[in-house]
N, C-alpha and C positions, 0 to 999 in steps of 0.2 A: 578516716572521717569520723568513726564512732567515738574515738577519744576526744575529738574536738566538740562533739555534741555533749559529751559528759561534762566537759569543762564549762561549756556554755550554760548547760542546765544548772550546774552548781552555782555559777555566778548569778544567774537570774534568780534562782531559788534563794540564795543568800541575801540578795537585794530585797526580795519580797519579804523575807523573814525580818530584816532590819526595819522595813517599813511598818510591818505589823507590830513589831515591838515598840516602835516610836508612838504609834497610835495608842497602844496599851498604856505606855508611860504617861501620855497626856491625860488619859482617863484617870489613872491613878493619882496624878498630881492635882486633878480637879476635884478629887474627893475632899470632904471636910477632914480636918486634921486628925481626929481620932480614927476614922476609917483608913486614912492614909498611913498612919503609923502601923496599924494592925496588918494591912495588906502587904506593906513592905517587909515586915517581919515574917509573915506567912510565906511570901515569895522566897525569902532567904532560906527558910526552913525547908520548903518543898524542893527547892533546887539542890540544897546541900544534903538533905536526909531522906527525901522522898523516894528517890530511885524510880521515878515514874516516867515512862514515855508519855508524851502528851501533856507534860506538866504546864506548858504554856497555855494549852486549851483550858486546863483546869483554872489557871489564874485569870484568864479572860472571863470564864464563867463566874468566878468569884467577884471580879470587879463589877460585873453586871448585877450580881446579887447585892453588892454593897451600894451601888448607885441607886437601885430601887429602894433598898432599906433606908438609906439616908433621906431619900425623897419622901418616904413615909414617916420620917421623924423618929425612927428607931435608933437607939444607941447601938454602937457596934458590938458590944458584949451581949446585947439582947439577941443578936444574930448568931454569934459564934459560941456563946456561953462563956463562962469565966475561964475555962481551960481552952485557950485558943489552939494550942498545939494538939490537944486531943481532937478538936474539931478538924484540924488539918489531917491528922492520922486517919480519921474516919473517912474523909473525902478521898484520900489516897487509896485506902482499902477498897472503897466502893468502886472507884475508877478502875483499879487493877482487876478486881474480881469480875466486874461487868465486862471488861474487855476480854478477859480470858474465857469467861463463861459464854459470852456471845459467840466467840470463834468456835468453841467446842460444839455449841448447839447448832450452829450453821453447818458445820462439818457433818454431824450425825444426821440432821434433817436431809441434807443433800444426798447422803449415802442411802438413807431409807427410801427416798423418792426414786433414786436411780434404780435400786433393786426392785421396787414395785413396778416401775416401768418395764423392766425386763420380764416380770411375771405376766404382764398383760399380753405379751406375745406368745405365751405358752397356751395351747388350746384348752387344757383342762382347768386351768386356773382363771382364765380371762373372765369367766361368767361370775366368779365370786368377788372380783375386785371392783 
């Protein structure tokens, strides 16, 4: 039974992923031409060179940024800077470090709080905490 649930979950997940990707592509295609060119190249670079889990989430955030910037009348290179790939690299580094650092912070905070809770039960320490 468990193997059938795994297959079902994968099929449903794959279908949802395709649906999300189609929505993303419609948003990209609706961008004005200069933004469209840049985001397509950024997508290619991020997927081929980025090595980032969650790259699709990053691209969805980028298309939101581009939609807002285009609506404000900004040029695409005003948003990314002249070195678009350096902009991509910076986003990738920030995403990777934030993800890693957040996980480490959560782990340490949880461990600290767990140890402090144990101390509360000790008769001599409970008064100081």
